[in-house]
C-alpha positions as CSV (number, residue, x, y, z in Angstrom):
1,M,0.0,0.0,0.0
2,F,2.8,2.4,0.9
3,K,4.6,1.7,-2.5
4,F,1.3,2.6,-4.3
5,L,0.9,5.9,-2.5
6,L,4.6,6.7,-3.1
7,F,4.1,6.0,-6.8
8,I,1.0,8.2,-7.0
9,G,3.0,11.0,-5.2
10,F,5.9,10.6,-7.7
11,I,3.5,10.8,-10.7
12,T,1.8,13.9,-9.3
13,T,5.2,15.6,-8.7
14,V,6.4,14.8,-12.2
15,Y,3.1,16.3,-13.6
16,Y,3.5,19.5,-11.8
17,V,7.2,19.9,-12.5
18,F,6.9,19.4,-16.3
19,F,3.3,20.5,-17.2
20,A,2.0,23.0,-14.7
21,K,4.8,25.5,-15.1
22,K,4.4,25.7,-18.8
23,K,1.0,27.3,-18.5
24,S,2.3,30.1,-16.3
25,I,5.3,30.7,-18.6
26,T,3.2,31.1,-21.7
27,S,0.8,33.6,-20.0
28,S,3.7,35.8,-19.0
29,K,5.0,35.8,-22.5
30,N,1.7,37.1,-23.8
31,N,1.7,39.9,-21.3
32,D,5.2,41.0,-22.2
33,S,4.4,41.2,-25.9
34,M,1.3,43.4,-25.2
35,E,3.4,45.8,-23.1
36,E,6.0,46.2,-25.8
37,A,3.7,47.8,-28.4
38,M,5.7,50.3,-30.5
39,I,4.0,53.6,-31.3
40,P,5.3,56.3,-33.7
41,C,6.0,59.8,-32.4
42,A,3.5,62.4,-33.6
43,M,6.3,64.9,-34.3
44,C,9.3,63.0,-35.7
45,G,7.9,59.5,-36.5
46,T,10.4,57.6,-34.3
47,Y,8.9,54.5,-32.8
48,V,8.8,54.3,-29.0
49,Q,7.4,51.8,-26.6
50,A,3.9,52.7,-25.5
51,K,4.8,52.5,-21.8
52,E,7.7,55.0,-22.3
53,A,5.9,57.5,-24.6
54,I,4.7,60.9,-23.5
55,I,1.0,61.5,-24.1
56,S,-0.3,64.9,-24.8
57,N,-3.8,65.7,-26.2
58,G,-4.2,62.1,-27.3
59,K,-0.9,62.0,-29.2
60,Y,2.2,60.1,-28.4
61,Y,5.7,61.7,-28.3
62,C,9.1,60.0,-28.0
63,S,10.7,62.7,-25.8
64,S,10.0,66.1,-24.1
65,E,12.0,67.8,-27.0
66,C,9.4,66.6,-29.6
67,L,6.6,67.7,-27.2
68,K,8.2,71.2,-26.9
69,K,8.6,71.5,-30.7
70,K,4.9,70.8,-31.1
71,E,4.0,73.5,-28.6
72,G,6.4,76.1,-29.9
């Protein structure tokens, strides 16, 4: 009986080690690709990551210099 329970525990451990982690890795890859969306600057056209862009009046700018050029 003990050998049977030990065998079931081993099978369960192997399942979680090789199959359960793959699901969490693929979901994190999808989130990374969504965060790395590249958007062109409204002033110079340089592509910049959406999370690093400066937003003003609904337009994306690559730097504060391009934002100042638009205003000036």
